[in-house]
C-alpha positions in Angstrom: -43.2 133.4 65.8 -43.7 134.4 69.4 -40.1 134.9 70.5 -38.9 138.5 70.5 -36.1 139.0 68.0 -33.6 141.8 68.3 -30.6 142.5 66.0 -27.6 144.7 66.9 -25.4 145.9 64.1 -23.3 148.6 62.6 -24.5 150.7 59.6 -21.1 150.2 57.9 -21.2 146.3 58.3 -22.1 144.4 55.2 -22.9 141.3 57.2 -25.3 143.4 59.3 -27.1 144.7 56.3 -27.3 141.2 54.8 -28.7 139.9 58.1 -31.4 142.6 58.2 -32.3 142.0 54.6 -32.5 138.2 55.1 -34.8 138.6 58.1 -37.1 140.9 56.1 -37.1 138.4 53.2 -38.2 135.7 55.6 -41.0 137.9 56.8 -39.7 137.9 60.4 -40.8 140.7 62.7 -37.7 142.0 64.5 -36.2 145.1 66.2 -32.9 146.3 65.0 -30.4 148.8 66.2 -27.2 150.1 64.5 -25.1 151.1 67.4 -22.9 153.5 65.4 -25.9 155.7 64.7 -26.7 156.1 68.4 -25.2 158.8 70.7 -24.9 159.6 74.3 -26.9 157.8 76.9 -28.9 155.8 74.3 -25.6 154.4 72.9 -24.2 153.6 76.3 -27.4 151.9 77.4 -27.7 149.9 74.2 -24.0 148.9 74.4 -24.5 147.6 78.0 -27.6 145.6 76.7 -25.5 144.1 73.9 -22.7 143.2 76.2 -25.2 141.3 78.4 -26.0 139.1 75.3 -22.6 139.1 73.7 -19.7 140.2 75.8 -17.4 140.3 72.8 -19.7 142.9 71.1 -19.3 141.4 67.6 -21.6 142.3 64.8 -24.2 141.3 63.8 -25.6 139.9 67.0 -29.1 138.5 66.9 -31.1 137.6 70.0 -34.0 135.2 69.4 -35.8 134.5 72.7 -33.0 133.3 75.0 -30.6 132.4 72.2 -27.8 134.6 71.0 -26.2 134.2 67.6 -23.1 136.3 66.9 -22.4 136.7 63.2 -24.6 136.0 60.1 -24.9 132.3 60.6 -27.8 131.6 58.3 -28.1 127.9 59.1 -28.4 128.5 62.9 -30.9 131.3 62.4 -33.0 129.2 60.0 -33.0 126.3 62.4 -34.0 128.5 65.3 -36.7 130.3 63.4 -38.1 127.1 61.9 -38.2 125.3 65.3 -39.9 128.3 66.9 -42.6 128.4 64.2 -43.1 124.7 64.5 -44.0 125.2 68.2 -46.5 128.0 67.6 
């Protein structure tokens, strides 16, 4: 998979933990950030970044290439990951 994958979540969010575990189980390389564990400028900057992808700032938010999925929507994630791997 060539698309960069980034996940934004909260450490207290069960859906965020499930999403992270699911991506790991699929063997997907991804970056993840729990916003509630950040402080100061790093938190502010990451929040601005998240709002650029998902203005409602709902969690989890996953960014795969140019596509943003808000919430743990396994079918959408699978379809996107599968289509990306078919192209590589």
